[in-house]
N, C-alpha and C positions, 0 to 999 in steps of 0.2 A: 660518328666519333663517340668514344665511350664517355659515359657520364658518371660522376662520383658524388657521393653524399657530402654536402658542405659540412656536416657535423662530425661524422666518424671516418670519412674517406672510403667507405665501402663502394664497390662497383655496383652500378644500378642498370636495370634494363632501360632501353630507349623510351618505353611508354610508362615507366614507373612513376607513381605519384607520391609514394612514401618509401622510405628506406626500409628494406627488409631486415636490416641489422638493428638500427636504433629507433626506427619509427618516425624519424624527422620528415616533414613534408618536402617534396621535391618541386622546386619552381618549374613552371611550364616554360619550355624553351623551343626555339625553332630547330628543326633538324639540320644539322651541319654536314656538308659533303666531306668525304674522306680527302685528306690533304695529301699532296705530293711530297716527296722527300725534301725537295727544295723549299716548299712552302712551310713544311714542318720545321726544318732547320732555321728558316728566317723567323718564324714565330718564336722558337726557343731563344734565339739570339736577342730578339726584341724584349721578351719577357725577362731574360737574364739581366739586360741593361736596366729595365724598369724596376725589377725587384732590388737590384744593387743600389739604385737611386733611392728607393724607399727605405732600405736598410741604412743607408748613409744618412738620410734625413732623420731616422729614428735615433741613431747614434749622436748626431749633432744636437738634436733636441735634448737628449739626456745630458750631454755635456753643457749645454746652455743653462739647463735647469740647475745643474750642480754648481756652475759659476754664480748663478744668481743667488742660490742658497748660501754659498760660501761668502758672498759679498755682504750678506746680512742687511741690516738696516743702518741708516745714517745715524751717527752718534749725536750730531747737532750740539745744542747747548751753547754756553758762552762762559768766558772767564770773568770772574768777579774782580772789581777794581780793588777790593780790599786784599786780594791775594797778592798783589804787587806792592801794596802800601804797607802791610803789617811790619816788614822789616824796619821801616822808618820809626815805628813806635818803640823799637829797641835802640836804634842808633841815636835818636834825638836826646833821650834821657842820659845815655851813656856819655854823649858829647857834652851835655851840660855839666855832668858830674866831673869829667876830666878837666874841662876848661876852667871850672871854678877852682878846682884843686891846683891847677897850674898858676892861675892868677894869685891865689893865696900863697903859693910857694915863691913866686916872684916877689911878692910883697915881703915875705919873711927874709928874703935875701937882700932886701932893701933896693931891689932893682926898680921897684915901683914905689912911688911916694904915697903917703896917706891921701894926699889930694888926688893923685893919679888913680888910686884905688877906686875912688868913687866913679871914675869913668870906666876903668877896666872891668869893674864889676858887672857892667852891662854886656860885655863881650860874650860870656857864656850863653846868655839868653838870646843874643842876636844870632850866634852860631846855631843854637838849637832851633830857633825859629826858621833859619835859612835851610837847615836840614829837613824840616817838616815841609817847607814850601817846595824844595827840590824833590822830596819824596812824593808829594802830590803830583808834581809835573811829570816825573818819570812813571808813576803808577798809571796815570791817564794815558801817556804815550804807549807804554807796554801793553796795557789792557786793550787799547784800540788795535794795536798790531796783532795781538794774540787772537782777538775776535775776528779780525779780517782774515787771518789764516784759517781759522775754523770755518768761516763762511765759504772761503775758497775751496777747502777740502770737501765741504758739504755739496757745493755745486759740481765739483768734479765727480764725487760719488754719485750724485743724481744723474749726471750726464752718462756715466759708465752703465748705471743700472738701466737707464732709458734705452741705451743702445743695445744692451743685451736683451731687453724685453722685446724691442723691435725685431732683432735677429730671430728670437724665439718665435714671434708671431709669424714672420716670413717662412721660417722652416716648418712650422705647424701647418700653414696654408699649403706649402709645397707637398707635405706628407698627405694631407687630406685630398689634394688634387690627384696625386699618384694612386692613392687608395681607391678613389672613385673610378679611375681609369682601369685599375687592375681587377675591380670587382666584376667586370664583364667576363672574366675567365674563371670565376669561382666554381662554375659548374663543370669545368673540364680539368681542374687542378685541385686536388684535395688540400685542405688548409695546411696540413703538415709539410706539403711540398711547395708552398708558395714562397720560394726564396731563390736567390741566385745560385747557391750551391747545387740545389736540385736541378735547376735549368742547365747547369754545366753537365750534370750526369745524363740529362735528356739529350743534350747535344752529342755526348760521347756515344750513347746508344744508337743515335741516328747515324753518326759518322762511321761507326764500326760495323754497321749493317745488322746489328742485333734487333733493331726496330725499323719498321718500314714507314711509319708516320708518327706524328706527335702523340696521338692517342695511345698507340701501342707502346711508345717509349715511356709514357706516364704510367701505364699499366704494369710494365716490367719493373719500373722504378718502385712501385708500390710493393711488388712481390719480392723484391730483393731485400 
């Protein structure tokens, strides 16, 4: 069976130790018997399937890496309590001013007596204090809810990232396993032709009678 240089793809003599074209060393290998047409076609079909799996794994790894990159990093952080409370600092003084003006207006209309004014004068301060208390309560509740949502999003993000990393690890393992399996054919298939498309061409050469065995089909593939 013909042997090719792993580096440049040049055809080598059976007993060659170095490539006559690029000078790369040739690994020592056992002499292989000439394959029959049926054996050659079966080998081409098997390699086509394995190369297709390897190419698919490479594509899936690239997509997974892209998704992980697009996912970025978790934003994290938290919402400050003051973020929800500060509107109260505007509402409380405004409520105090408006309610005091209203009490004074009712007194001017003699709807409130001078004795009643002493009691009603506390109403604006009570309303303002109530607004502050309600503001504190709502700020605490909304801050807690917002931070809970942020934490839920963070956990969801970490879960998605972990799942993608696990998928990437599995696909990388599959690619490495296929790579080791295909490495056994490096001496009979030049690097340029280690793909499913080239194996399709090898099958065509065998089926069309243009090549009698796998080695001849590879050799003709290189010359085309």
